[in-house]
N, C-alpha and C positions, 0 to 999 in steps of 0.2 A: 517566543524564545527562538532566536536565530540559530541555525545549525549549518556548519559547512558541509554537513553530510546530506544536504538537500540543495539541489540547484533549481532555480526558477528563472525562466527567461520567456520573453515574448518576441515572437518573430512572425510578422505579416499575418496577424490574426490568430496565431497558434500560441497557446500558453503551454509551455513545457514544464512539467514537474518531474524531476529526475532524482531517483534514489542514488546517492553518491557515496557509496561505501564499498567500492569494488574489491578492496583487499579482503573483505568478509562476504563476498558475493552479494553485496547490497543488503546485508542483514539490517533490519530496521529497529532502531532504538526509540525510546520514549521521546527524546528530544527531536528525533526525525519526524515522528507522528505530529508533534506539536508544531513543527515548522511546516509540515504539509497542510495543516489546518490554516495557517496564516497565508500560505501560497494560494490555496483554494479561495479564501476570502478575498484576496487581492484580485484573482482572476474573475471572480463573480462580480466585483465592483467595477470592473473595467469593460466598458461596452465594446472596445476594440478587440477583445479576446473572444473569438467565435467558436473555438474548439480547444479542449485540453487533452494533451497527450501525456500519458504517464509512462515512464520507462526507467531503466536502470543504466548507470554508467559502466563503462568497461566492456560491454558486449558479451560478457559471459553469464550474466544473470540479470533478470528483471528485479527480483528480490528473493532472497532465500529465507524470508520469514523473520521472526523475532530474533534480535541479537542476543543469543543465550549467554554470551559473555557478560552481559549487563544484568542478568536476572538477579544476582545477589544484591545489586544496588536498586534495581527498579521493581522487583517482584518478590521480595523475600517476606515482607510483612503484609498482613491482611489489608491494611489501609493502602499500601503501595500497590498491591494487586488490583484493588478496586479502582484506584486512580488510573492505572495502566489500562485496565479493561474499558473504563469510561472514555479515555482519550482515544483509544483505537476504534471504539465503536463510533465516536463522533467523526473520526476521519473516514471510516467506511460510509457512514451516513452522508457525510458531506460530498463524497464522490457520487453517490447515488442521487443526491439532491441537486447536483449542478444543473443549471438551466441550459447550459451549452452541452453539445455532445462530448463524451469522454471516450478516449481510445487508450487501451493498454497496448503498448508496443513491446511485445515480449520476445526477448532473445535469451536463450539459455535457461537457467533455473528459475522457476516460479513456484516457490514452496511456501506453505503455511500462510502467513500474513500477506505474502506476495500474491498467492493465489486468491486470497480473500479480497485484496485490492483490485486485482484484475477482473474478478467476477463482478465487482461493483460497477465497473466501467460499462458503457453502452456497447462497445465493440472491443474485441481482442484480435490483434494481428500478431501472428507468431511465426517464427522461423522454424525450419525443419528440425533444428536441434533443441527446441524448447521442451522442457521437462517440467511437469506439474506434479505436485504432491501436497498432502496435508498430513504430516507425520506427528502431530501433537500427541497422539496416544503413546508414542514411544518415550515421551518425556513425562508421562503421567498427567497430561493435560487433556482437557476436553473442550469442545465447542458448545456454547449455548445455542438456543434456537435462533437468536438474533444473528449469530455468525454463520450458522449453517443454512438459514433460509434463502439467502441470495443464490447460493450454489444449487440448492434443490430447485429453486425457481428457474434457474438457467438450464440445468441438464435433466431435470425430472427426478422423481423419487427413486426410480430404479437405479 
């Protein structure tokens, strides 16, 4: 499912996957995660792509997490929540499973699902103004072990 909120380009061996929702600090919707899966499948199938860089458009945010303005449509019913969770988990797993190196190029906000995506990359390169957070509890949401484990693996249980 194509989305104009995701940009994919290939440039001299680098596959760029760009969250393109700068008016909402690159908040990520379900269709953006679905498009990300297609982009990563394309990069994986292309032997000329030797590294994947994940970043956000606009320079103010890598990604501010889930697009809460879409929760009513994407996450209100139990079945929709299950589909959303499965899709996002597939996307995080796809980042981790990429056979090529993955780099999160973080500028500005990197919150919630943005942090989860950055943690799944092999490397994170950040500007001095990068700000990280996982505020799901403020929305009455929690993270399961599958979502928390990559962060714990990266920074340790403390």
